[in-house]
N, C-alpha and C positions, 0 to 999 in steps of 0.2 A: 436676333431681327426675325420679326414672324413673318413667314411665307405661304401665303393660302394654296394648299392644294386640293385642287376639285375631285381628283379620283377615290382618295379615302370618305369622303363626304357622300359620296356617290352611292361605294360598296357600303358602307353603312346603313345609308338609306334603302338599299335595294336589300339587304338581310333585316332591318326593322322590320319592311313592307312584309318581308315573305314569314317572319315570326308570326306577325297580326294573322294571315292570312292561314298558316296551318292553325293557330289557336281557333280560328273560326269552326275551320273544316272539323276539328277534333272535338269540336262540341256537338257537330252536327251529325258525325258517324257515333256519336258515343251518345245515346238517349235523347238525340234530336238537340234541338235549341228554341225550348219554346219560354216564355215569357213576355207575355203582353203584346200589345200592337198587331197588326195587319198578321193572318195567317200566309202564307207564301207555299210552302209543301206541309200537304200531311202525310206523312212518309210512315211506312206501317211500322211498330215498335217489333226487333225479332230479337228476342231472347235467346241467349247463349246456352249449351248444354256443359252435362259435368261439373268440372272447377270455375267454369265461366259461370254459372248460374245465375249470380248477381250482376252478370253486367246485359245490358240490352242494346243493340244497334238501331240507331235512327229514330224516328217519331217527329213530333211536329215541328215544324220551324217558322218561327216570327218575327216580323222586325224587330221587335225589344229583345229576343232572345240571341240575334246576329248582332244587335248592339252591345246586350253585355259580353258577350263572346270577345268582342273587339276592345271594349272597355278593359276588361281583366288582363288582356294582354298589353295596353297600354303602357303602363309603365317600365316594363321590360323594355319595348321599344326605344322608348326617350331614352333608358340606359343606354340603348346602343347607338341610337342617333347622337345622343351626347358625347361619346367615344368617338364617334366618327368626326366630329365638328374639332373634339380636341386634338386629334391626329391629321385633322386637314391645316391646320394652324401650326403645331410643333408635330414633328416626327417621332411619337412614343417609342418605336423601334429602338431607336438609340438609347433611352432611358431603359428599356427591358436588355438591352445589348450590355450596357454597364452593369447591368445586375447579373447578368449571366456570367461574366467573368469573377465576381467576388459574392462576398455576402450570402447570407443562409438560403435566399431563395432563386439559388444559382439553375436548378433544374424546371422550376417554373418558369422564370423568366427565358430559356429557351424555348422551353413551350410557346409561350406566347409570341416570341418572337417569330417562328415557323408558322404557327396557325395564323396568325393576324398577316402575314405576308402570301400563306395559299390560299387565304380567302376569294382574291382576284379570280384566284384560278379555277375555282368553283363556278364562277359567274362565268367565265370563260368557255368552261367546261359544256353548260349547261347551252350557252351559244351553240357550240360548236355543234354540239348533239342534237338540239334542235334543226340545226343545217342537213346533218347527216339522214336524221329522222324524213326530213323530205325530201333527200336523194334518193333516200333507199325505199320511200315509200311505206316505212313502219309508220302503225298508229297506235300501238300499244305502250301506254306511258309507264308502267311499271319495268318495260323493257329496256327504256332510256334510262335507268338509275345505275344500272351496271355501268355501262361506258362512262355516265360523270362520275359515280364513284372511282373508275380506277385512273382517267384521267386526272381528278382530284389528287390520288393519291401518287400518281407517277410525279405531279408537279410536288409534293411535298418531300418526295424521299430525294428528287434534283433538288431542292432548295437545301435541305437539310446536309445534303451530302457536299454541295457548294460551299455551305458555312462552314463545315468541318474543315473543307481543303484548304481554305482560306484564313485558317485560326480562330475562327467563333469559340467563344468561349473556354480557350486555352488558358490554364494556369499556370504552364512553365512553356519557356522556347527552346529549342535544341537549338546547339551552336552546330551549323555546316561547315565540311571542309570543302574547300574549293577543288581541291586537287582529285578527289574522288566522288564524282556526281552518283555512279552507279557500281556498285560491283556485287555482283553475282554469284555464290559459290557452290555446285551442286545442288540449286534450286528445285523446290517441287510446288505446284500450286494445284489445288482442286478445290470441290464442294464435296461435303460429307453426302453421302447416298444417291451421288453423281457419278455416271461413267467418266466424265470429260477430265482432263487434266494434262498440265503440260509437266515434264521433268528434263532433268538432267539441262539445267540453266546454267550457266558458267558464263557469266559477261563480265566485261571492263569497259565502261563507254569513261571518253575524256571529255575534259574542259573544250569547249570550241570547234563543236564536233556534230552535226546533223545526220540523225540514225534514223532510218526508214523502217517499220514494221510492216510486212505485207503477209497477206494470206486471207483464206476463203471465209466465208462467214461460219461463225463457229467457233473456228480454230484455236480464239483466244488471244485475238490482238489486245481489245480493251481490258481483258482480265490480266496481260502481260502489265500494259502501261498501268492500271491501276494496282498492283504488285509493289511498285517504283513510289507512286501514290499513296499508297497508304491504303485508299479506299476498300481494295480487296479484302484485306485480312481484318481492318477493324469497322468496316461499314457493311460491305456484304455477307460477312460472316464466312469469308472463303478461307480455307488451310493452305499454310506453308510450310513445306520442311526444308531444310538446309540455311543459307544466309544470305539474306538481301541486306546491303547496307547502302543508304541514299546519304550522301555527303556525310558520310562518317558513323551515321545513326543507325540503330538496328530497327530495320522497318516493322519487323513483328512484334517489338515491345513498345514503338514509339509512333501513336497515332498521329493522323495526317495533320491534325491543328497546332500539335508541338513543332514540326517541321514546316509551316507555312512560310517561314520567314524567307525560306531559300530553296523552296520546291513551288513551280507554280504548275497550276492546272487549268486546261480548255476542254471541257466535256465535249461531248460526240454533239448533244443537242445544246446548244447555249443559251437557247432561249427559256431550257426551263433550269437553269442553272442562276439566271439574272436575279440579285436580290433586291436591289432597289430600282425604283421609279423612271430616273433621271441616269444619264451617261456618268456627268462626274461623281454622281454617288455611286455607281457601280465599279469604274474604275479604283475609287478610292477606299472601297469598304475594307479590302484586308488591312488598311491604315487605320482606319477610322476604328475599328475595334480592337485596336491595339492602344489605345488613346492616344494617339498621336494630334498633336493642336491640329485643328481645323485649316491652321493658315499654310502650315508644313503640307496639310495632305493637300492641300488646293494646288500649291507650288509644283509636287511631285506628279498630281494628275494632268497639271498644264504641260510639264516634261515629256511625261509617256504619249500625251495625244501628241505633240509635236513630233516627238520620235515616230512614230504610227503614221503621220499626217494625217489625223484624224479630228484636227483641232475643232474642224467647223460643226462636228457633232456634238459640241461639248453644251449645248443650248438644248439637245434635245432629247427626250423621254424614249429609254429603252423599247418601249412598246412602237417605236415611231419608226424604227430601224429595219433597213433591207437586211437579206440574209447575210452579204459580204458587210453590210456596215455592222451586224451583229459581232460576226468572227472577230473583226478587228477590234473591237469594245473588250471583247472577252480575252482576245490577248493581252490588251492592255491593263485588264484588270488580274489577269495571272503575272503581269510584267511589274506591276509596281511596286513589289516587295523586293526588285533588283533580284531574283534567283539566281541561283546557280545551276537549275535544272528547270528545264520547262517541259511536259508534257502534252501533247497537243495530239486528240484524237479524232479522226477522219475529217480535218478542216475543210476539205474540198467538197463535201458532198451535195449542198445546198448551193453551190457558187456557180455564176456564169464563167465564161473564160478570161474576161479581163480581171474580175474578183479573184480567180483562183491565183492567175500570175501573181497578182499584188500581195496576197498572203506568201505563197511560194518567197517571193523577194523578201519580205518581212522575217521571215523566219531563216532564211540563208543570213541575211544581215545579222541576226541576234546571234549566230551561232560563230560567224566567221569572223566578226567585226568586234563584238562583246565579250565571245570566249563564254557564252553561255551553252552548256551544253542542250542539246534538243532532241527530243525524242519522239516522233509521228507516228500512229498506227493511220494507214490508208489503205482504200481500195484503189483510186485512184492512182496507182504509182509512174505514170509516164512523166508527170509534171516535176516530179523530183529528180529527174535522173540528171541533170546538170547540176543540182544542189547539195544530193547527199553524198556523205564521207563511207557511210556505211549501211548494208541491208542487210535486215533481217527477217527471215522468212518461217514463217511455223507451218510444216508438215508431221503429220504423222504424231502430234503429242509432244513435238518438239522444235527447237530452233535451231535451223540453220543459218550461220552466217555464207553469203554469197560471196566470193571471191569477185577478183576486178575483172569487168567486160562479161559477167555472168548477170542475165537478166533475173527477176523475178518470174515463177511460173506462171505468178496472177498476170502479169503483164503479156506474156504470149498466148494464154488463156482466152483474154480478152479480144487478142487479135483473132485468133481460130473464130471468138464467137461470132463477133462480127461477120467473118469471111462465111458461117455455117451460116449465119440469121439472111445474109444476103441471098446465097443459093438456095436456101429454103422461099423466100419470098418470091423467088424466081420459079423454082419446081410450082408454085401455088399460084401460078398465074398473074403474079402482081410486077406487070411490066408498069413503064410509065404511061400515065392517064393523061393526057392534054385537055384544056376544058374547052368544049366547043362552043363556037359561037352561038350556033343553034342546035337543037337536037330532038330528034321524035321523044326522048322518055325527058329530058331536061335534067336539071340537077335534083339530086336526092333531099338535100336539105339548103335552103336559101336563107342566109342571115344577111338583113338589111336595117343598117343604121343603127345599130348597137351601140347604147351609150351605157356607161356607168361612172357617176359621181362617188368618191371618197371625200366629204365634206365640198371642199369647194374644187376639189380638183379632179379632173377627167383622166379616170384609170382606164378607162375605154372611150375612145373619139370616134363617132358615127363611124364604126366598123363595119363593112359588109364582107361577106363570102360565102361562096356555094361549095357544096361538097358534092361528090359524085359517089355511085355506088362502085364499089371497089376502091375508094380512095383511101390510102394511107398517109395521112397527112401530117407532118412534123411541124409545129409549133415553136419556131426558136425567139430566142431576145435576151436581153438583159435582166438580172435582178430587178424587181421594178416596174419591168417595162406592161404589164398589165396583163401576162397571161392567163395567170388564176380568175383573174378578174372577168376575163373573156369568158371562159371555159364555165366559170359559176351562172353568169350570165345568159349562155345559150341553153344551160338545164334548169334553172330556174326562173327564166321568163323575167329580162330587164324590164324597167318602167319605159325606157325610152328604146325603142326598133321593134322589131320584130324577129321571129324565129321560126319559120316555116319547115315541117320534115314530112316529106310523102306526101305536098298539098295541105296539111294541116298546121293552122297556128298551134304551137304550143302552150302558150299562155292561157288559150280558149278550152284546152284538154282538162278535165276532171283529172285531179290528182293521181286517181287510181289508174287512168289511161296514160299519163303523161311518160312515164317508164317505156311504154312501148314506142315512144319517139324517140327520145334522148335519153342517156342513161352518164352520169358522170361518175367517175374515180377518181377523187380529190386525192392531193399531194398527201393530205395526212389521212391516207386511207385506212389506218387503224379506227378511226372513228364509226366507218360500218359495220363494225363487229362487234354485236349486244349481246352474243349468247354463252356457254360455257365451253362448249364442243363445237366441231369443226361440223359435226353430222347436224346437230341443230342447228346451226347457223343455214345449213343447206333446205333443212326441213321449214323454217322460218320463210325462208325466200319462195320455197315451192307453194306454202299457205298462204301468202298475202297477195301471192298471184292470180288474178283474176282479170284474164285480159278481156278484150271486145270479142265480141260473137265473129265467129271465122279465122283467128288467131290463135293457135294451139302453140305449147311450149313446146313440143317435139322431144324435149330432152330433159332430164332431172336435173337439179344443181350439182347435187353431187358427182353426176356423170360428166358435167358440165366441168366442174374443177378439176377431174383427174383426166379428162382430155386436155385441158390446157396446160398441166402437167406433163403432159406429153406419155400419160399412161393409158393403158390399153382397154385396164376393166377395172371395175371397181376391188375388185378383190386386192389389186397392187395398189389402194386408196385408202385400204381399212384400216391401217395404221394409222393414218392420218384423221381418220374420221372421228377417231377417239379420242384425240387431243385438244387441248386448249388452243383456240386460235390463236393467241399472242404466245403461244408454245411453238409457232410452225415460224421457218424461215421467212427472211423477209420478203423474197422472192414466192416462197409458197402462199403467204399470208395475204401479197398484192392477187397472186393467182386466185385465191378463195373471193376477193372483193369482187374481181372482175369476172366469177362467175355467178356471183349474187345481182349484179348488175345487170349481166346479160340473160338473165333468167326471164325479161319479159321480153328477150326480143329484140332489143332497143334497134333502130334504123340505123342512130347513130352514137356509137359510143364515145367517150371524152374519157382522155386520161392525162393525169397532171403528175409530171416529172416520174413517168415510172421505174426509172434507174436509180434512181436518189439513193444513196448508200447500199449499193447491190454489188456482189462478187460476180466475176465474169461468168461463172455457172448460171448465178440465179439471173443476170441479165439475157444471156440465151434462151432460159427459161420464159423470162418476160416477151422477148423478142417475137419466140414461137406462137405464144400467146396473143399477141398481138397481131400477127399474120392469119391467126387461124379466126380471130373475131371480124375481120374485114372478110368481104364477101360481093356475092354480086348483088345481093338485095341490101348491105349497110354499107356504112362508113366510119372510119378511126381517125380522129385528130386528137394527136397527143402533144403536149407541152413539154420542153426538156433543154436543158443546157448541154447535153451528150451531144456534138456535133456528129461524132464517128459513129454513134449509136443511130441517129437523126438518117445520116448520108448511106449507111449500111441497109439499113429499112424501109424507108419511105418512099414513096412516090412521088410526094410533090414537097416541097416545104414552103412555108411563109414567115416571113419573120416581123415582130412586134417590135414598137420603138414608142415610149411615149404614149401609150394608149392609140398607136395607129397601126395599120397592117399595111404590109406589102403584096403585090400580086402573088398569087401563086406560081412555083417553079419548080418544073420538073427536077426529078432526082438520078431517075434510072432508065434506060432506055431498052 
């Protein structure tokens, strides 16, 4: 039965149009585009020297030349468009998937599946980078190619890993032993040429238990989890010594696709791992690639959805899911094969409090009611205190099993960090600020009647808010409440409503001056990193900064970055300046982006989910950075799901629900 799907056709149309455009630009760049018609541009011809002396750049550009260039690209563009029409009617990936399991074209079929599924990520990367460039004030088109390329590669790798762990292209299936989910004997993990390693790994995990792996960022939680899934050894090219057996299978000799029948995996960023456009196809993917009859796949998908309480999502697309819904769908996709071992990497990082509680309850039931061995790697350890049967903590390259009543040091550190952040805020004069009815200075920023539409839905509904100098305001609310949409609307000027900062209408400011009024650090803050070293990122921020007359920068971006990290001098930060931005820890990267966005000394700084995926040490660094960013002449508004973090840091809190905002409430006195 044919079912028309618009997204593949849209993607193909965009690719076809891009192909024609690139072809025309190529003709203009190399020897011009002459060929009759009206002369549009008379560009000088520039011959190249040396081995390229037979090539000339530019030349006359005519209407006929542009038409001929477009016509020469048209046959290829029509082929692309025709393939899009075909895929809109029939999911051609299923044919590729069958070819990936058998036949002489297995390798080609695997590549085609991944490439075709990755293309929408390229379109999404371009859209995200365009937004990031507007937020950062970056106008260099070549610089945007780096993040587009990095995001597309990240999606391709996430997709390939997800397919591998779900049995895609498997030629054989290993049989799992339910009695032995995980057995490690004097095992060690590491990467060639890197100092990081784990050693002395001796574990024996039983069926029907829930084990939590705790540890700081970079300690190896994800690597330990993926040594059980097999991605560490067979996908990330990690090195294993000693013995690791999963369901009785030798992990070093057995790739993940051969154990997909009894090992389920939920990765850290579930959206990168989604392989299908709809929720039913996503949940049933692991069965579909095994050639299970569609009617049986459909029944199994319904059973899993009912078990997780997500039947209402079966008519939805994967791109339409909230963070909590996406996590539950990913868990469903991992459960569809009825695994004996379920591995889950930081499932609570993106979730609000009710969603966290629901995910914990689901995994608790899976372990203790259906005898699945569940292993969770997590920073947020407090939520698991009533469900976990065993705690493992990574410290000093080793795994430490905690005894009864012993709490993970990460949890203790989180409590201490919250206390330190509150003390530091108090020391810097961040006492409760009440909103005066009238005042000589008035509010620093006035947000009036802001409305944001997503299709026919109101993500932000007629929101008004005042921010005062020195404010450190926490914006709370459930997933999908509209927090991110509100922050983007303030920073990028929504079409409905107004944002006044220090008496200036942000929408009326020229793009080069807008960062002096308001700056946003988005939830996906890595989008704002364009260079290959930290030093170059800081230099780019300083070079593009051209503040209005009378507004000086006062401090360079590199020094501001060092200060946000609590480092006293540039000498202490020298080792960081030479590194690639994405090689920094999550807390360090967030502080780097904050330093970049603070380069123009904005009066209002907006930060979206500053603690997402951070360990206690990084949370303390970010808390201190937010305190430093607020001052007598500026305000900070940050969106968060972390209630403890908000209460320890904020001077006020506002709550958002269904696009509406509550009145600000004081937090501390």
